[in-house]
Backbone as JSON, one array per atom type, in Angstrom:
{
  "sequence": "XXXXXXXXXXXXXXXXXXXXXXXXXXXXXXXXXXXXXXXXXXXXXXXXXXXXXXXXXXXXXXXXXXXXXXXXXXXXXXXXXXXXXXXXXXXXXXXXXXXXXXXXXXXXXXXXXXXXXXXXXXXXXXXXXXXXXXXXXXXXXXXXXXXXXXXXXXXXXXXXXXXXXXXXXXXXXXXXXXXXXXXXXXXXXXXXXXXXXXXXXXXXXXXXXXXXXXXXXXXXXXXXXXXXXXXXXXXXXXXXXXXXXXXXXXXXXXXXXXXXXXXXXXXXXXXXXXXXXXXXXXXX",
  "N": [[63.72, 9.64, 20.47], [61.24, 6.92, 22.01], [58.2, 6.73, 20.97], [55.34, 6.8, 22.8], [52.94, 5.14, 23.68], [49.13, 4.76, 23.75], [47.87, 2.81, 24.76], [44.95, 0.22, 24.78], [42.56, -2.47, 25.22], [39.83, -4.06, 24.38], [38.8, -7.45, 25.06], [37.05, -9.48, 22.72], [36.76, -11.68, 21.79], [37.8, -15.57, 23.15], [38.02, -18.4, 22.64], [38.54, -22.38, 22.9], [39.29, -24.41, 20.16], [38.29, -27.67, 18.03], [39.98, -28.47, 15.08], [38.89, -30.62, 11.91], [40.34, -30.39, 9.25], [38.36, -28.88, 8.33], [37.9, -25.96, 8.38], [38.34, -23.69, 6.54], [37.86, -20.87, 4.91], [37.32, -18.15, 3.47], [38.43, -15.0, 2.4], [38.27, -13.19, 4.23], [37.84, -9.84, 6.99], [37.99, -7.91, 8.95], [37.17, -6.07, 12.12], [38.97, -6.23, 14.52], [41.69, -7.28, 16.5], [43.42, -10.0, 15.55], [44.71, -13.05, 17.32], [46.59, -15.72, 17.78], [46.81, -19.62, 19.58], [48.87, -22.18, 18.86], [47.67, -25.15, 19.55], [48.21, -28.4, 18.73], [48.61, -29.65, 15.94], [48.32, -29.17, 12.2], [47.98, -25.19, 10.04], [46.64, -23.26, 7.67], [47.66, -20.27, 6.09], [46.04, -17.26, 4.01], [47.52, -14.33, 3.09], [47.97, -10.99, 0.83], [48.64, -12.72, -0.93], [50.18, -14.44, 0.2], [51.52, -17.34, 1.53], [51.58, -18.35, 4.21], [52.73, -20.97, 6.48], [51.1, -22.41, 10.15], [52.05, -23.48, 13.08], [52.35, -25.93, 15.47], [52.73, -24.91, 18.39], [53.13, -22.27, 18.57], [52.92, -18.73, 18.08], [50.21, -16.51, 17.09], [49.52, -13.65, 14.82], [47.15, -11.34, 13.19], [47.33, -8.63, 12.08], [43.75, -5.45, 12.72], [41.61, -5.19, 9.7], [43.04, -7.07, 8.06], [42.9, -8.35, 5.23], [42.27, -11.72, 4.54], [42.17, -15.47, 4.61], [42.21, -18.51, 5.49], [42.51, -22.06, 5.68], [42.5, -25.33, 6.51], [43.94, -28.51, 6.08], [43.64, -31.48, 8.23], [44.42, -32.83, 11.19], [43.62, -30.08, 13.53], [43.99, -27.92, 15.79], [43.39, -25.46, 18.41], [43.95, -22.17, 20.1], [41.67, -19.65, 19.99], [42.15, -16.1, 19.83], [40.31, -12.72, 20.4], [40.11, -9.22, 19.53], [39.57, -5.74, 20.26], [40.78, -2.77, 19.61], [40.16, 0.21, 21.61], [38.38, 2.58, 20.28], [39.94, 5.87, 19.03], [41.47, 8.69, 19.04], [43.63, 8.95, 17.66], [46.63, 8.11, 15.79], [46.49, 4.79, 14.99], [48.46, 2.47, 16.6], [48.65, 0.0, 15.08], [49.01, 1.32, 12.33], [51.47, 2.27, 11.88], [53.05, 0.42, 13.54], [54.64, -2.7, 11.91], [54.4, -6.16, 12.57], [55.28, -9.05, 13.52], [54.39, -11.8, 12.3], [54.59, -14.46, 13.32], [55.48, -15.75, 16.2], [58.04, -17.34, 18.84], [56.18, -19.71, 21.19], [56.0, -19.72, 24.58], [55.81, -20.79, 27.84], [55.57, -19.37, 29.65], [53.41, -17.72, 27.9], [51.43, -19.11, 26.9], [50.78, -20.73, 29.85], [49.59, -17.61, 30.08], [47.08, -17.45, 28.11], [45.75, -19.82, 28.35], [44.83, -18.71, 31.25], [43.42, -16.74, 30.66], [41.52, -17.82, 29.07], [40.15, -18.65, 30.86], [39.11, -17.6, 32.81], [37.1, -15.41, 30.91], [35.41, -17.4, 30.87], [32.64, -17.1, 28.99], [33.0, -16.28, 26.39], [33.35, -17.81, 24.04], [33.41, -18.22, 20.75], [30.11, -18.86, 18.5], [29.5, -19.1, 16.46], [31.7, -20.82, 13.86], [32.42, -19.96, 11.7], [33.25, -17.52, 9.6], [31.74, -15.51, 8.76], [29.3, -15.41, 10.2], [30.14, -14.72, 12.75], [29.37, -14.6, 16.22], [29.31, -12.5, 18.78], [27.74, -11.73, 20.36], [26.53, -11.14, 24.36], [28.52, -9.46, 24.33], [29.85, -8.08, 22.07], [28.0, -6.07, 21.64], [28.46, -4.7, 23.89], [31.0, -5.07, 25.57], [31.83, -5.08, 28.95], [30.02, -6.4, 29.84], [29.25, -9.05, 32.45], [31.02, -8.73, 33.74], [33.46, -8.76, 36.65], [35.57, -6.38, 38.34], [37.74, -6.89, 39.05], [38.85, -9.35, 37.01], [37.96, -8.09, 34.78], [40.28, -6.18, 34.65], [42.24, -7.66, 34.93], [42.29, -9.01, 32.28], [42.38, -7.43, 30.91], [45.26, -6.43, 30.98], [46.53, -9.35, 31.17], [45.9, -9.71, 27.57], [47.68, -7.47, 27.04], [50.3, -8.09, 27.74], [50.39, -10.55, 26.04], [50.52, -8.58, 23.5], [52.51, -7.34, 24.3], [54.26, -8.8, 23.15], [54.71, -9.39, 20.81], [54.33, -7.29, 20.05], [57.73, -6.44, 20.61], [59.57, -7.2, 18.97], [58.42, -5.88, 16.37], [58.43, -3.75, 13.82], [59.16, -0.21, 12.22], [56.0, 1.31, 10.78], [56.78, 1.97, 6.95], [54.77, 4.12, 6.21], [54.31, 6.36, 4.81], [56.68, 8.27, 2.95], [56.82, 10.57, 3.22], [57.08, 13.35, 5.06], [54.75, 15.71, 4.39], [52.41, 13.98, 4.14], [51.99, 12.62, 6.01], [51.31, 14.31, 7.86], [48.92, 14.67, 6.81], [47.37, 12.57, 7.44], [47.61, 12.33, 9.83], [46.06, 14.39, 10.17], [43.42, 13.73, 9.5], [42.77, 11.28, 10.77], [42.62, 12.12, 13.43], [39.76, 13.54, 13.25], [38.16, 12.38, 12.34], [35.43, 12.51, 13.0], [34.49, 14.48, 11.74], [33.7, 16.77, 9.16], [35.67, 16.43, 6.25], [36.98, 18.25, 4.46], [39.04, 18.84, 1.25], [40.43, 21.38, 1.16], [41.37, 21.95, 3.98], [43.07, 19.69, 4.95], [45.02, 20.99, 2.91], [45.81, 22.71, 3.97], [46.79, 21.38, 6.24], [49.35, 20.68, 5.63], [50.24, 22.91, 3.3], [50.24, 23.11, 1.26], [49.46, 23.31, -2.86], [45.99, 21.97, -4.19], [45.96, 20.5, -6.16], [48.73, 19.45, -6.34], [48.69, 18.47, -3.32], [46.89, 16.1, -4.34], [48.09, 15.16, -6.03], [50.08, 13.99, -4.41], [49.58, 12.89, -2.68], [48.39, 10.47, -3.63], [49.9, 9.09, -4.73], [51.74, 8.56, -2.84], [50.17, 7.06, -1.56], [48.61, 5.49, -2.88], [46.16, 6.12, -3.46], [43.16, 8.3, -3.24], [42.92, 11.66, -1.48], [40.39, 11.65, -0.78], [39.38, 9.48, -1.2], [41.14, 7.79, 0.61], [39.48, 8.95, 3.0], [37.08, 8.17, 3.21], [37.14, 5.6, 3.84], [38.31, 5.59, 6.08], [36.65, 6.85, 7.7], [34.69, 4.48, 7.14], [35.75, 2.09, 8.2], [35.59, 3.15, 11.81], [33.36, 3.37, 11.61], [32.43, 0.72, 11.26], [33.67, 0.0, 13.83], [32.57, 0.89, 15.41], [29.33, 0.37, 15.29], [29.56, -2.14, 16.01], [31.02, -2.63, 18.65], [29.0, -0.17, 19.92], [25.41, 0.49, 20.89], [24.06, 1.84, 19.27], [22.12, 3.87, 16.35], [21.94, 2.95, 13.13], [22.15, 4.84, 11.89], [22.83, 7.06, 13.83], [25.59, 5.99, 13.77], [26.14, 6.78, 11.14], [26.03, 9.41, 10.76], [27.9, 10.01, 13.68], [30.28, 10.62, 12.08], [29.9, 12.71, 10.42], [28.68, 12.44, 8.03], [25.47, 12.65, 7.02], [23.21, 11.71, 4.56], [21.74, 9.37, 4.81], [21.23, 7.48, 2.53], [23.66, 7.61, 1.28], [25.51, 7.19, 2.92], [25.1, 4.47, 3.55], [24.97, 2.91, 0.73], [27.77, 3.88, 0.62], [28.97, 2.39, 2.55], [28.48, -0.31, 1.44], [29.98, -0.44, -0.55], [32.48, -0.1, 0.15], [32.64, -1.77, 2.47], [31.34, -4.08, 1.54], [28.72, -5.4, 1.91], [26.04, -3.7, 3.8], [25.34, -2.05, 6.08], [23.35, -2.46, 8.33], [23.38, -5.15, 7.3], [26.41, -5.81, 8.0], [26.08, -5.52, 11.04], [23.94, -6.73, 11.97], [25.33, -10.06, 11.21], [27.41, -9.86, 12.97], [25.77, -9.61, 15.1], [24.24, -12.04, 15.78], [22.8, -15.15, 16.49], [23.04, -18.76, 17.61]],
  "CA": [[63.08, 9.06, 21.8], [60.63, 6.32, 21.25], [57.24, 6.67, 20.55], [55.11, 6.2, 24.16], [51.22, 4.24, 22.65], [48.23, 4.45, 25.01], [47.14, 1.01, 24.63], [43.54, 0.4, 25.24], [42.05, -3.07, 24.2], [38.96, -4.96, 24.67], [38.26, -8.72, 24.7], [35.67, -10.16, 21.8], [36.28, -13.0, 22.13], [38.42, -16.77, 23.52], [37.86, -19.98, 22.94], [39.82, -23.09, 22.19], [39.12, -25.34, 19.15], [39.63, -28.98, 17.23], [39.32, -29.08, 13.89], [39.19, -31.25, 11.34], [40.22, -30.19, 8.02], [36.83, -27.62, 8.57], [38.83, -24.46, 9.44], [38.05, -23.47, 5.45], [36.81, -19.73, 5.33], [37.82, -16.85, 2.47], [38.46, -13.12, 2.24], [38.24, -12.66, 5.49], [38.26, -8.35, 7.04], [37.38, -8.36, 10.35], [37.96, -4.72, 12.57], [39.73, -6.63, 15.37], [42.67, -8.11, 15.69], [43.66, -11.73, 16.14], [45.82, -13.14, 17.92], [46.15, -17.52, 17.46], [48.53, -20.35, 19.86], [48.25, -23.47, 18.22], [48.71, -26.2, 20.4], [48.06, -29.81, 17.88], [48.67, -29.81, 13.92], [48.84, -27.12, 11.42], [47.15, -24.87, 9.27], [48.02, -21.8, 6.82], [46.55, -18.69, 6.55], [47.21, -16.55, 3.19], [47.57, -12.73, 3.33], [48.27, -10.55, 0.3], [49.1, -14.06, -2.13], [51.78, -15.41, 0.07], [50.87, -18.45, 2.26], [51.63, -18.91, 5.86], [51.99, -21.68, 8.03], [50.79, -22.32, 11.29], [52.37, -24.38, 13.0], [52.7, -26.26, 16.58], [53.67, -24.2, 20.0], [53.64, -20.75, 18.09], [51.35, -17.68, 17.95], [49.8, -15.68, 15.12], [48.83, -12.53, 15.03], [46.93, -11.16, 12.69], [46.26, -7.26, 12.19], [42.58, -5.51, 12.59], [41.15, -4.85, 8.24], [43.52, -7.43, 6.87], [42.23, -9.26, 4.31], [43.39, -13.26, 4.67], [41.75, -16.64, 4.06], [42.44, -20.07, 6.21], [43.11, -23.32, 5.16], [42.92, -27.09, 7.25], [43.01, -30.15, 5.32], [43.76, -32.26, 9.19], [43.86, -31.98, 12.42], [44.32, -28.01, 13.8], [43.57, -27.32, 17.43], [44.48, -24.0, 18.26], [43.46, -20.77, 20.83], [42.17, -17.65, 19.14], [41.6, -14.89, 21.03], [39.55, -11.67, 18.98], [40.84, -7.87, 20.66], [39.34, -4.45, 19.86], [41.95, -1.54, 20.14], [39.15, 0.95, 21.27], [38.15, 3.79, 19.16], [40.48, 5.88, 19.44], [41.1, 9.84, 18.12], [45.53, 9.43, 16.8], [46.98, 7.09, 14.44], [46.98, 3.41, 15.54], [49.44, 1.27, 15.99], [49.32, -0.91, 13.84], [49.61, 1.74, 11.18], [52.7, 2.27, 12.4], [54.34, -0.88, 13.47], [54.7, -3.8, 11.08], [53.86, -6.76, 13.5], [55.73, -10.16, 12.77], [53.23, -13.06, 11.82], [54.33, -15.91, 14.13], [56.42, -15.63, 17.07], [57.49, -18.68, 19.39], [55.25, -19.55, 22.52], [56.75, -19.93, 25.51], [55.5, -22.06, 29.05], [54.56, -18.28, 29.9], [52.35, -16.96, 27.05], [50.91, -20.8, 27.25], [49.11, -20.49, 30.38], [48.48, -16.23, 29.66], [46.09, -17.93, 27.19], [45.3, -20.44, 29.54], [44.28, -17.59, 32.35], [42.7, -15.65, 29.89], [40.92, -18.68, 28.85], [39.91, -19.73, 32.37], [38.38, -16.1, 33.6], [36.43, -15.57, 30.26], [34.49, -18.81, 30.41], [31.63, -17.76, 27.73], [33.58, -15.51, 24.94], [33.9, -18.38, 22.97], [32.75, -18.54, 19.62], [28.83, -19.98, 18.08], [30.19, -19.86, 14.82], [33.45, -20.7, 13.13], [31.69, -18.91, 9.9], [33.44, -15.8, 9.65], [30.62, -14.54, 8.37], [28.41, -15.55, 10.92], [30.51, -14.03, 14.37], [28.4, -14.21, 17.01], [29.74, -12.11, 19.99], [26.49, -11.08, 21.93], [26.51, -10.0, 23.96], [29.91, -9.67, 24.13], [29.87, -7.4, 20.73], [27.51, -4.71, 22.23], [28.99, -4.76, 25.57], [31.88, -6.02, 26.53], [31.73, -5.45, 29.95], [29.02, -7.66, 30.53], [29.39, -10.6, 33.59], [32.46, -8.83, 34.24], [34.0, -8.11, 37.52], [36.48, -5.55, 37.77], [39.22, -7.78, 39.02], [38.53, -9.92, 36.23], [38.23, -6.99, 33.31], [42.01, -5.35, 34.83], [43.34, -8.92, 34.48], [41.93, -9.65, 31.03], [42.92, -6.32, 29.42], [46.9, -6.73, 31.51], [46.86, -10.39, 29.68], [46.08, -8.57, 26.6], [48.75, -5.91, 26.86], [51.32, -8.74, 27.93], [50.48, -11.04, 24.83], [50.77, -8.34, 22.74], [53.53, -6.93, 23.62], [55.2, -9.7, 23.25], [54.98, -9.15, 19.12], [55.58, -5.27, 19.49], [59.22, -6.69, 20.85], [59.39, -7.85, 17.37], [57.67, -5.18, 15.36], [59.24, -2.68, 13.24], [58.73, 0.77, 11.73], [56.11, 0.75, 9.54], [56.51, 3.7, 6.52], [52.95, 4.69, 5.91], [54.62, 7.52, 3.85], [57.84, 9.07, 2.67], [56.37, 12.51, 2.6], [55.86, 14.18, 6.2], [53.91, 16.31, 4.16], [50.78, 13.78, 3.28], [51.77, 11.9, 7.09], [51.07, 15.21, 8.57], [47.39, 15.11, 6.65], [46.68, 11.03, 7.77], [46.84, 12.08, 11.57], [45.23, 15.49, 10.89], [42.5, 12.58, 8.9], [42.41, 10.43, 11.51], [42.41, 13.57, 14.82], [39.67, 14.79, 12.88], [37.26, 12.05, 11.59], [33.39, 13.01, 13.16], [33.93, 15.97, 11.14], [33.07, 17.19, 7.77], [37.14, 17.03, 6.37], [37.71, 19.33, 3.06], [40.5, 18.96, 0.95], [41.42, 22.29, 1.24], [41.69, 21.42, 5.66], [43.94, 19.1, 4.23], [46.28, 21.6, 1.82], [46.19, 23.83, 4.84], [47.41, 20.92, 7.25], [50.78, 20.29, 4.78], [50.85, 24.01, 3.14], [50.13, 23.02, -0.68], [48.55, 23.7, -3.38], [45.57, 21.26, -3.85], [46.38, 19.87, -7.32], [50.16, 18.72, -6.07], [48.8, 17.73, -2.86], [45.94, 15.03, -4.83], [49.22, 14.02, -6.39], [51.98, 13.45, -3.99], [48.81, 12.12, -1.76], [47.9, 9.34, -4.36], [51.62, 8.43, -5.09], [52.15, 7.91, -1.67], [48.79, 6.06, -0.61], [47.9, 4.82, -4.01], [44.72, 6.04, -3.2], [43.37, 9.31, -3.39], [42.67, 11.41, -0.13], [38.93, 11.22, -0.17], [38.25, 7.88, -0.71], [41.61, 8.18, 1.97], [38.71, 9.73, 4.44], [35.69, 7.28, 3.05], [37.58, 4.29, 4.21], [38.81, 5.27, 7.41], [35.09, 7.21, 8.25], [34.05, 3.37, 7.15], [36.35, 1.8, 9.49], [35.51, 3.64, 12.81], [31.93, 3.18, 12.12], [32.57, -0.37, 11.68], [34.63, -0.79, 15.14], [31.38, 1.12, 16.47], [28.07, -0.69, 15.21], [29.87, -3.47, 17.26], [30.97, -1.66, 20.06], [27.96, 0.59, 20.41], [24.23, -0.23, 20.53], [24.03, 2.99, 18.34], [20.97, 2.8, 15.26], [23.06, 3.13, 11.66], [21.95, 7.06, 11.58], [23.38, 7.75, 15.08], [26.81, 5.81, 13.23], [26.64, 7.87, 10.41], [26.24, 10.79, 11.47], [29.09, 10.5, 14.64], [31.36, 10.42, 11.18], [29.79, 13.42, 9.54], [27.82, 11.27, 7.61], [24.07, 13.07, 7.4], [22.49, 10.93, 3.85], [21.97, 7.44, 5.13], [21.28, 6.34, 1.66], [24.47, 7.51, 0.61], [26.15, 5.53, 4.09], [24.43, 2.68, 3.08], [26.01, 2.88, -0.65], [29.11, 3.65, 0.79], [29.28, 1.5, 3.21], [28.46, -1.22, 1.17], [30.98, -0.33, -1.53], [33.75, -0.32, 0.83], [32.57, -3.85, 3.46], [30.52, -5.47, 0.79], [27.19, -5.33, 2.96], [25.5, -2.83, 4.45], [25.58, -1.61, 7.63], [22.07, -3.46, 8.82], [23.73, -6.61, 7.13], [27.85, -6.54, 9.28], [25.95, -5.4, 12.06], [23.38, -8.37, 12.11], [26.26, -11.27, 10.8], [27.41, -10.29, 14.05], [24.17, -10.44, 16.68], [23.36, -13.05, 15.51], [23.4, -16.3, 17.82], [22.97, -19.87, 17.03]],
  "C": [[61.39, 8.43, 20.97], [59.15, 7.12, 22.19], [56.15, 6.62, 22.16], [53.1, 6.07, 23.56], [50.59, 4.21, 23.94], [47.22, 3.32, 24.09], [45.94, 1.01, 24.84], [43.34, -0.94, 24.62], [40.92, -3.4, 25.43], [38.61, -6.28, 24.02], [36.87, -8.55, 23.7], [35.43, -11.74, 22.07], [37.56, -14.15, 22.26], [37.98, -17.78, 23.18], [39.21, -20.72, 22.0], [38.11, -24.33, 20.64], [39.77, -26.04, 18.54], [38.63, -28.7, 15.92], [39.82, -29.48, 13.56], [39.35, -31.22, 9.84], [38.4, -29.06, 7.76], [37.46, -26.3, 9.24], [38.6, -24.67, 7.58], [37.61, -22.25, 5.5], [37.43, -18.72, 4.4], [37.97, -15.31, 2.17], [37.67, -12.72, 3.31], [38.89, -11.18, 5.74], [37.16, -8.02, 8.17], [38.04, -6.62, 11.25], [39.15, -4.95, 13.87], [40.61, -7.13, 14.86], [42.87, -9.58, 16.26], [44.88, -12.35, 16.8], [45.44, -15.14, 17.85], [47.36, -17.69, 18.25], [47.68, -21.31, 19.36], [48.45, -24.34, 19.04], [48.68, -27.55, 19.78], [48.0, -29.19, 16.17], [49.03, -28.52, 13.37], [47.98, -26.27, 10.68], [48.02, -24.14, 8.05], [46.45, -20.64, 6.29], [46.93, -17.65, 5.05], [46.74, -15.19, 2.89], [48.78, -12.06, 2.09], [48.77, -11.37, -1.08], [49.47, -14.91, -1.38], [50.98, -16.12, 1.68], [51.89, -18.17, 3.66], [51.17, -20.33, 6.9], [51.93, -21.73, 9.68], [51.11, -23.51, 11.86], [52.2, -24.85, 15.19], [53.1, -25.61, 18.09], [54.17, -22.92, 19.45], [52.35, -19.95, 18.58], [51.59, -17.16, 17.36], [48.93, -14.73, 15.85], [48.3, -11.46, 13.73], [46.21, -9.94, 12.5], [44.56, -7.2, 12.22], [42.85, -4.92, 10.87], [42.51, -5.41, 7.69], [42.44, -8.72, 6.69], [42.96, -10.48, 4.04], [42.36, -14.22, 4.49], [42.84, -17.55, 4.35], [42.09, -20.92, 5.49], [43.69, -24.35, 6.29], [42.36, -27.84, 6.4], [43.12, -31.93, 6.5], [43.82, -31.64, 10.3], [44.7, -30.27, 13.07], [43.79, -28.13, 15.07], [44.14, -26.09, 17.6], [43.49, -22.95, 19.74], [43.19, -19.99, 20.38], [41.27, -16.81, 20.24], [41.28, -13.52, 19.76], [39.24, -10.31, 20.17], [40.14, -7.15, 19.96], [40.16, -3.88, 20.25], [40.28, -0.72, 19.99], [39.52, 1.68, 20.71], [38.47, 4.51, 19.51], [40.79, 7.84, 17.98], [42.68, 9.62, 16.75], [45.55, 7.66, 16.44], [47.2, 5.96, 15.25], [47.71, 3.04, 15.12], [50.03, 0.5, 15.26], [49.6, 0.09, 12.35], [50.91, 2.2, 11.76], [53.89, 1.51, 12.5], [54.24, -1.88, 12.2], [54.84, -5.18, 11.88], [54.87, -8.39, 12.56], [54.45, -11.16, 13.17], [53.38, -14.24, 12.98], [55.72, -15.02, 14.61], [56.32, -17.34, 18.06], [56.65, -18.82, 20.56], [56.02, -20.46, 23.35], [55.71, -20.43, 26.68], [54.36, -21.13, 29.33], [53.2, -17.93, 29.33], [50.97, -18.42, 27.4], [49.81, -20.6, 28.37], [48.99, -18.67, 30.47], [47.55, -16.91, 29.03], [45.13, -18.91, 27.74], [44.49, -20.28, 30.42], [42.81, -17.59, 31.62], [41.7, -16.02, 29.33], [39.74, -18.85, 30.27], [38.78, -18.37, 32.99], [37.03, -15.3, 32.69], [35.71, -16.3, 29.13], [33.04, -18.35, 29.02], [32.02, -16.23, 27.26], [33.5, -16.59, 23.84], [32.81, -17.89, 21.85], [31.12, -19.67, 19.51], [28.74, -20.73, 17.2], [31.35, -19.97, 14.71], [33.14, -20.0, 11.93], [32.39, -17.1, 10.71], [32.73, -14.67, 9.36], [29.53, -14.72, 9.19], [28.49, -16.1, 12.52], [29.15, -14.1, 15.31], [29.26, -13.55, 18.49], [28.64, -11.61, 20.73], [26.66, -11.98, 22.97], [27.16, -9.15, 24.45], [30.52, -8.27, 23.07], [29.46, -5.59, 21.37], [27.9, -4.3, 23.62], [29.66, -5.13, 25.87], [32.34, -6.2, 27.74], [30.41, -6.34, 31.0], [29.38, -9.06, 30.76], [30.46, -10.33, 34.0], [33.19, -8.33, 35.66], [35.13, -7.18, 37.18], [38.24, -5.65, 37.88], [39.5, -8.39, 38.05], [38.89, -9.16, 34.64], [39.75, -6.6, 33.73], [42.68, -7.01, 34.73], [43.2, -9.26, 33.0], [42.46, -8.32, 29.99], [44.82, -6.7, 29.72], [47.47, -7.97, 30.38], [47.01, -10.43, 28.63], [47.37, -7.87, 26.42], [50.29, -7.06, 26.67], [52.19, -9.94, 26.37], [51.13, -10.55, 23.69], [52.3, -7.7, 22.06], [55.34, -8.08, 23.21], [56.05, -9.94, 21.32], [55.57, -7.58, 19.31], [56.97, -5.53, 20.01], [59.47, -6.71, 19.88], [59.23, -6.9, 16.48], [58.3, -4.21, 15.08], [58.63, -1.75, 12.37], [57.75, 0.47, 11.02], [55.93, 2.51, 8.42], [55.54, 3.8, 5.33], [53.31, 5.24, 5.11], [56.01, 7.94, 3.95], [57.8, 9.94, 3.59], [55.83, 12.79, 4.24], [54.83, 15.04, 5.72], [52.23, 15.12, 4.49], [51.02, 12.41, 4.94], [50.9, 12.79, 7.75], [48.95, 15.19, 8.24], [46.92, 13.59, 7.2], [46.14, 11.75, 8.82], [45.72, 12.93, 11.6], [43.53, 14.7, 10.34], [42.01, 12.03, 10.2], [41.78, 10.9, 13.11], [41.08, 13.05, 14.2], [37.74, 14.03, 11.61], [35.25, 12.12, 12.17], [33.56, 13.83, 13.27], [34.17, 15.65, 9.88], [34.91, 17.31, 7.31], [36.84, 17.09, 5.03], [38.75, 19.26, 2.76], [41.05, 20.11, 1.72], [42.02, 21.91, 2.99], [42.85, 20.77, 4.96], [45.37, 19.46, 3.99], [46.71, 22.18, 2.73], [47.24, 23.43, 5.82], [49.18, 21.01, 6.63], [51.03, 21.28, 3.41], [51.64, 23.84, 1.83], [48.93, 23.14, -1.33], [47.45, 22.2, -3.73], [45.29, 20.1, -4.99], [47.73, 19.11, -6.72], [49.97, 18.12, -4.86], [47.9, 16.29, -3.36], [47.18, 14.31, -5.19], [49.71, 13.27, -6.22], [51.01, 12.69, -2.73], [48.39, 10.91, -1.58], [49.0, 8.83, -4.11], [51.71, 7.84, -4.25], [51.54, 6.53, -0.85], [48.4, 4.94, -2.03], [46.67, 4.75, -3.77], [43.94, 7.99, -3.0], [42.54, 9.84, -2.21], [41.21, 11.47, 0.75], [38.54, 10.32, -0.05], [39.53, 7.5, 0.74], [40.48, 7.9, 3.29], [37.7, 8.68, 4.43], [35.9, 5.71, 3.94], [37.6, 4.13, 6.16], [37.59, 5.97, 8.39], [34.73, 5.7, 8.91], [34.35, 2.61, 8.48], [35.78, 2.06, 11.25], [34.17, 3.28, 12.47], [31.37, 1.31, 12.25], [32.64, -0.96, 13.0], [33.12, -0.1, 15.9], [29.75, 0.74, 16.41], [28.44, -2.08, 16.28], [30.49, -3.18, 18.52], [29.81, -1.22, 21.17], [26.68, -0.05, 20.16], [23.53, 1.12, 19.87], [22.77, 2.8, 17.23], [22.17, 3.19, 14.84], [22.77, 4.46, 11.71], [22.83, 7.66, 12.22], [25.53, 7.36, 14.2], [27.17, 6.78, 12.54], [27.03, 9.11, 10.33], [27.86, 10.97, 12.75], [30.38, 10.79, 13.3], [30.8, 11.71, 10.39], [29.23, 13.27, 8.48], [25.65, 11.59, 7.34], [22.99, 12.41, 6.28], [22.64, 10.04, 4.56], [22.4, 6.85, 3.71], [22.46, 6.87, 1.61], [25.42, 6.66, 1.47], [26.05, 4.77, 3.72], [25.12, 2.31, 1.86], [27.23, 2.61, -0.23], [30.19, 2.69, 1.57], [29.6, 0.14, 2.94], [29.63, -1.24, -0.62], [32.59, -0.52, -0.75], [33.92, -2.29, 2.07], [32.06, -4.95, 2.7], [28.95, -5.57, 1.22], [26.88, -4.12, 3.34], [25.49, -2.48, 5.23], [25.02, -2.67, 8.05], [22.81, -4.87, 9.01], [24.67, -7.03, 7.91], [26.57, -6.46, 10.21], [24.67, -7.15, 12.29], [24.13, -9.8, 12.09], [27.02, -11.71, 12.03], [27.03, -10.11, 15.29], [24.12, -11.31, 16.24], [23.62, -14.68, 15.71], [22.38, -18.09, 16.94], [21.35, -20.54, 17.41]]
}
């Protein structure tokens, strides 16, 4: 039986941009996913060392937390859409599915994107540099300025656009071992708690040494490092979606030493929590 997904998306940004050899950014990594529609010209995106062309008349999607670089050396016009998957306890659909990077854009999808743009006139980027993205006030409160019918229509359009990629998605091989998958699901469902290794070994019915070796073999990372990464990813979303203080965000994932939280956040994200939040709340 096909798994049913409870998808709930929030629009962060939508806009239309005309670039002329000035869409060149490196090592971008954000907690939201992106959809592009190329209206004119071409560009390139590099992911994991593979260069993907962006060409006129196509739709593209980049999943959240995907490290990528952008480059164009000529005319490049596009609609860009940045979308949050709302905070949830279950495993993300982006963990369970591998999505196509490119699909053809029909007249129907193009009309939907233009409609989405027209009912969200104040959600364009003030800066195109990913290090200076501004979402104020929409990052801290994505409901500002939205009436009920536009908000519902926005979500509906996002789901329809996403469904076009989902229709061509394949099941991701997160892990071949069901015991490791159980551990991953447990981690995702208990990020707000202090997760111990023996919590995971009890879930998987394995000894600690056996579990750690198996997890690292399957995931390429230790269980503790995986837990920390997922907690920090959750904190990134919370910093952008909520108005919580740094301390409240740290406490939300049961990290009560703020100095340790700051060091862990910077190790994983590359900036401190304050710098991360300020980068996204900066204004022109």
